[in-house]
C-alpha positions in Angstrom: 0.0 0.1 0.0 1.4 3.4 -1.1 1.7 6.4 1.3 -1.2 8.2 -0.2 -3.8 5.4 0.1 -6.7 5.4 2.6 -7.4 2.0 4.0 -10.9 0.6 4.3 -11.2 -2.5 6.6 -12.8 -5.6 5.3 -16.1 -4.8 7.1 -16.1 -1.3 5.8 -15.7 -2.0 2.1 -17.8 -5.2 2.2 -20.8 -3.1 3.5 -20.3 -0.4 0.8 -20.0 -3.0 -2.0 -23.3 -4.7 -0.8 -25.0 -1.3 -0.7 -24.0 -0.4 -4.1 -25.1 -3.9 -5.5 -28.4 -3.5 -3.7 -28.8 -0.1 -5.3 -28.2 -1.3 -8.8 -30.5 -4.2 -8.4 -33.1 -1.9 -7.1 -32.7 0.2 -10.2 -32.6 -2.5 -12.9 -32.8 -5.8 -11.2 -35.7 -7.0 -13.4 -33.6 -6.1 -16.5 -30.7 -8.3 -15.2 -33.1 -11.3 -14.8 -34.6 -10.8 -18.3 -31.2 -10.3 -19.9 -29.8 -13.6 -18.4 -32.9 -15.3 -20.1 -32.1 -13.6 -23.4 -34.9 -11.1 -23.4 -34.1 -7.6 -24.6 -35.6 -4.4 -23.2 -36.1 -1.5 -25.6 -35.3 1.2 -23.0 -32.8 -0.2 -20.5 -30.8 -2.3 -23.0 -29.4 0.9 -24.4 -27.4 1.5 -21.1 -25.6 -1.8 -21.6 -25.4 -2.5 -25.4 -24.7 1.0 -26.7 -22.3 1.8 -23.8 -20.8 -1.8 -24.2 -21.2 -2.5 -20.4 -21.7 -5.9 -18.7 -23.9 -6.0 -15.7 -20.8 -6.9 -13.5 -19.2 -3.6 -14.5 -22.2 -1.8 -13.0 -22.9 -4.0 -10.0 -19.3 -4.5 -8.8 -18.2 -1.8 -6.3 -14.8 0.0 -6.8 -13.5 2.5 -4.2 -11.6 4.6 -6.8 -7.9 5.4 -7.0 -6.3 6.2 -3.7 -8.2 3.8 -1.5 -6.9 0.4 -0.5 -9.1 -2.5 0.7 -8.1 -4.9 3.5 -8.4 -8.6 2.8 -9.7 -8.1 -0.8 -8.2 -11.0 -2.7 -11.5 -11.1 -4.8 -10.0 -8.1 -6.7 -7.1 -10.2 -7.9 -6.9 -10.2 -11.7 -9.3 -7.3 -12.2 -8.1 -4.6 -14.4 -6.1 -1.9 -12.8 -5.6 -3.6 -9.4 -2.6 -4.9 -7.6 -3.2 -7.1 -4.6 -0.3 -7.4 -2.0 0.7 -10.6 -0.3 -1.5 -9.8 2.7 -4.5 -9.4 0.4 -4.7 -5.6 0.4 -6.0 -4.4 -2.9 -5.6 -1.0 -4.5 -5.8 0.5 -8.1 -2.2 1.0 -9.2 -0.3 4.0 -10.3 0.7 2.3 -13.4 -3.0 1.9 -14.3 -3.6 5.6 -13.7 -0.7 6.6 -15.9 -1.9 4.3 -18.6 -5.3 6.2 -18.8 -3.9 9.8 -19.1 -5.2 10.3 -22.6 -8.7 9.2 -21.6 -8.5 11.6 -18.6 -7.5 14.5 -20.8 -10.3 13.6 -23.4 -12.9 13.4 -20.6 -11.8 16.6 -19.1 -11.9 18.4 -22.5 -15.5 17.4 -23.3 -16.9 17.7 -19.8 -15.4 21.2 -19.0 -16.5 22.5 -22.5 -20.0 21.2 -22.0 -20.2 22.6 -18.4 -19.1 26.0 -19.7 -22.1 26.4 -22.0 -25.6 27.4 -21.4 -28.2 24.5 -21.8 -30.6 24.4 -24.7 -34.1 23.0 -24.3 -35.5 23.3 -27.7 -34.6 19.9 -29.3 -37.6 18.1 -28.0 -36.0 14.8 -28.4 -36.5 14.7 -32.1 -33.2 12.9 -32.7 -35.1 9.5 -32.5 -37.5 10.9 -35.0 -34.7 11.9 -37.3 -33.4 8.3 -37.2 -36.6 7.0 -39.0 -37.2 10.1 -41.2 -38.3 8.9 -44.7 -37.0 5.4 -44.0 -38.7 2.1 -44.3 -36.6 0.6 -41.4 -37.0 1.2 -37.7 -34.2 1.1 -35.1 -36.4 -0.6 -32.6 -38.9 -3.6 -33.0 -41.9 -1.5 -32.2 -44.3 0.4 -34.5 -44.3 4.0 -34.9 -47.0 5.7 -32.7 -48.2 8.0 -35.4 -47.3 6.0 -38.4 -44.6 6.9 -41.0 -46.3 9.7 -42.8 -47.2 11.7 -39.7 -43.8 10.9 -38.1 -42.0 12.5 -41.1 -44.5 15.5 -40.9 -43.6 16.1 -37.3 -39.9 16.3 -38.3 -40.7 18.7 -41.0 -42.9 20.9 -38.9 -40.6 21.1 -35.9 -37.1 21.4 -37.3 -34.0 19.6 -35.9 -31.7 21.2 -33.5 -29.5 18.3 -32.3 -26.1 19.0 -30.8 -24.8 15.5 -30.0 -22.8 13.9 -32.8 -23.4 10.3 -31.5 -27.1 10.8 -32.1 -26.8 12.8 -35.3 -24.7 10.0 -36.8 -27.7 7.8 -36.8 -30.0 10.3 -38.7 -31.2 9.0 -42.0 -29.6 10.7 -45.0 -32.7 13.0 -45.7 -32.7 14.1 -42.1 -29.1 15.3 -41.7 -29.4 18.4 -43.9 -32.5 19.5 -41.8 -30.4 19.7 -38.7 -29.5 23.3 -37.6 -25.8 22.2 -37.5 -24.1 19.6 -39.6 -22.3 17.7 -36.8 -19.0 15.7 -37.1 -16.9 13.7 -34.6 -14.0 16.3 -34.9 -16.2 19.2 -33.6 -18.0 17.3 -30.9 -16.3 19.2 -28.1 -17.3 22.5 -29.8 -21.0 21.6 -30.0 -21.8 19.5 -26.8 -24.1 21.3 -24.4 -25.6 20.4 -21.0 -29.2 20.5 -21.9 -28.8 17.5 -24.3 -30.1 14.2 -22.7 -27.3 12.3 -24.4 -24.6 14.6 -23.0 -26.0 13.7 -19.5 -26.1 10.0 -20.3 -22.5 10.1 -21.4 -21.4 10.9 -17.8 -22.2 7.3 -17.2 -20.0 6.4 -20.2 -17.1 8.3 -18.7 -17.4 6.7 -15.4 -17.4 3.3 -17.0 -14.4 4.0 -19.1 -12.4 5.3 -16.2 -13.4 2.6 -13.8 -11.9 1.5 -11.4 -10.1 5.0 -11.2 -13.5 6.6 -10.6 -15.4 4.9 -7.7 -18.6 3.2 -8.1 -20.5 5.7 -6.0 -20.2 8.3 -8.6 -20.8 5.7 -11.4 -24.0 4.7 -9.5 -25.2 8.3 -9.4 -24.5 8.8 -13.2 -26.1 5.5 -14.1 -29.3 6.3 -12.1 -29.6 9.6 -14.0 -28.7 8.0 -17.3 -31.6 5.6 -16.7 -34.0 8.5 -16.1 -32.7 10.3 -19.2 -33.0 7.2 -21.3 -36.7 6.7 -20.2 -37.5 10.2 -21.3 -35.6 9.7 -24.5 -37.9 6.8 -25.4 -41.1 8.1 -24.0 -40.6 11.1 -26.3 -39.6 8.9 -29.3 -41.9 8.1 -32.2 -42.2 4.5 -31.1 -45.4 2.9 -29.5 -44.2 1.2 -26.3 -47.5 -0.2 -25.4 -47.0 -3.3 -23.4 -43.4 -2.4 -22.4 -43.0 -1.9 -18.6 -40.4 0.0 -16.7 -38.5 -1.5 -13.9 -41.3 -0.9 -11.3 -43.7 -2.8 -13.5 -45.5 0.3 -14.8 -46.1 1.1 -18.5 -44.1 3.9 -20.1 -46.3 6.8 -20.6 -45.6 8.6 -24.0 -44.5 12.3 -24.0 -46.3 13.5 -27.2 -43.8 16.1 -28.4 -46.0 16.6 -31.5 -48.2 18.7 -29.3 -47.7 21.9 -27.4 -48.5 20.2 -24.1 -46.1 17.4 -24.9 -43.3 19.8 -25.8 -43.8 21.6 -22.5 -43.7 18.4 -20.6 -40.6 17.3 -22.4 -38.7 20.6 -21.7 -39.7 20.4 -18.0 -38.4 16.9 -17.6 -35.3 17.7 -19.7 -34.5 20.7 -17.5 -34.7 18.5 -14.4 -32.3 16.0 -15.8 -29.9 18.7 -17.0 -29.9 20.3 -13.5 -28.9 17.0 -11.9 -26.6 16.4 -14.7 -24.8 19.7 -14.0 -24.1 18.7 -10.5 -22.7 15.3 -11.5 -20.7 16.7 -14.3 -18.9 18.9 -11.8 -18.2 15.9 -9.7 -16.7 14.0 -12.7 -14.6 17.0 -13.6 -13.4 17.3 -10.0 -12.5 13.7 -9.9 -10.7 13.7 -13.3 -8.8 16.8 -12.4 -7.6 15.2 -9.1 -6.5 12.1 -11.0 -4.7 14.2 -13.6 -2.8 15.8 -10.9 -1.7 12.5 -9.5 -0.3 11.7 -12.9 1.7 14.9 -13.6 2.4 16.4 -10.1 5.1 15.3 -7.6 4.7 12.1 -5.8 1.4 12.2 -3.7 3.4 11.6 -0.6 5.3 14.9 -1.2 2.2 17.0 -1.7 1.3 19.3 1.1 -1.7 18.3 3.1 -1.7 14.7 1.8 
């Protein structure tokens, strides 16, 4: 164990690990059961398939860099960890150094996003743009309004997407209708904190930087990503009749083709963005701390450590 580590006893970290696992199971436990049986879920699946996450990556607890765990041989062989002869486990300095480029990229996009005013005028039309003038749907569910009226909603409303990873799935006829033609190269220049997907991506950043970033923050970001994803699909053009959320209730559509639906979407989007702003600052602060451990003097030599 290095001089800057904080040690958690076996009972302390075991309790925290159990609390985290129970929290994740409370959020999406039914999904885990269905997934193991080979059943897909059109809403929750996105948080695992699109973000290439396994359930164990979400349910397994990590303390984060700088915390050591007493009698933690179960972490032997997990990426990023070293386990001493006495069973003490910690995320290694070598692993931290190997993730320096990812830390820089994460800081660049999160700081740029945090520095902009949120926009709330997109009304979730990115999902509509992905089926605009197309015979193919991205999900195995019918369109709530049918193809003709779905196209008409896009044409009446206009597209104001700022998130490249949504824009890249637009149909060819939809892309020129967007207010800005987005590219991967200018993603940092266009990302803004009102976007649901920019908020969901906080979960992505925690996943990619795990186990450097602890599971408490990952859990917070996952919980918000789930809420954002639910709004994403409730406002989509798809008819989710018969699809139940993780509490067993049906997903109620947000009819953004109406004035009332757009107002509802903007209100729910604003609530997600406000919580996302808080979590984004936490991600930035943690990444900034990790970045300092990479470039600064030895943590043992830093004042106050």
